[in-house]
N, C-alpha and C positions, 0 to 999 in steps of 0.2 A: 286677126281676132275678129274682124268684121264689126267692130264697134259695140260688141256685147260683152260686158264684164261678166265673168263667171262661166263661160261656155268652153274655154280651153281647159284641158286637163291640168296644165300648170297653174292657171289662175284658181281653179277649183281646189286644187291641193293646197295652195297658199291660203285660201279662205278657211279651209278646214283646220290647217295647222294654227293659224292666227286665232281662230275661234276657240280651239282647245287651250292654247297658250294663255289667252286673255280671259278664260272662262270665269275667273273669280273677280275680275276687275270691272269697274264702272267708269264712265267718263267723269272727270273732275266736276264736282258741283251738281251732278245729276245722278239719276238711278239708271240711266241708259247703259246697256252692256257696252263695254269698251270696243268690241268688234265693230261698232258703228263708226268709229273714227277711221280705221284703215279702209273700211268699205267706202266711206265718204271721200277719202283721198283718192281712191281708185276712180270714183265717179268724176271727181274734178279733173283728173288726167284725161279721162274719156271725153269730157265736155270740151277740153282744149285740143282734141284731136290726137292725143297720145294713147294709142290703143294696142301697142305691141305687148305680148304676153309677159315678156321678161320684165319690162318696166312696171307693168301692172302688178305682177307677183311681188316684185321688190317693194313697191309702195304698200301693199297689203301686209307684208312682213316687217315693215320698217321699225316697229317698236318691239318686236318679239325678242330680239337679242338683248336689248338694254332694260326692258321693263318686265321680263318674265324669267322663269327658271327653265324654260324650254332649252334643252341641250343644244349648244352651238354645233356639236358634231352631227346631230340629226339634221339640222338645217343644211349643213354642208353636204351631207350624204343624200338628202331627199330632193335637193334642188340643183339646177344647173350652176356651174361655176359663175356664169354671168350674174345670177341672182345674188350669190354669195359676195361677189366683188361689189355689186351695187349697194349691198347693205353696209359695207365697211364705213363709208363716209357718213352714213346716216346713224351710226352707233357711237355713242359717247364712250 
């Protein structure tokens, strides 16, 4: 991924899905759109040298399954199995 979040198709797709899924949400105690949280998590990973697209996409999607009504089946269909498997331990 060359150290740039948002330039792989997988990461861009994850950002788009997370933005749609979290569109009505704000960060707790603020009026910031919730998408700023998963984007920040992706930036933290990048800062620590973790820049593979599967990990980044998983980080971006980490709250979609438990905090939104975005259909699980769509996540599973739209993303590689590695992303789906990575989301399981991150979902309550």
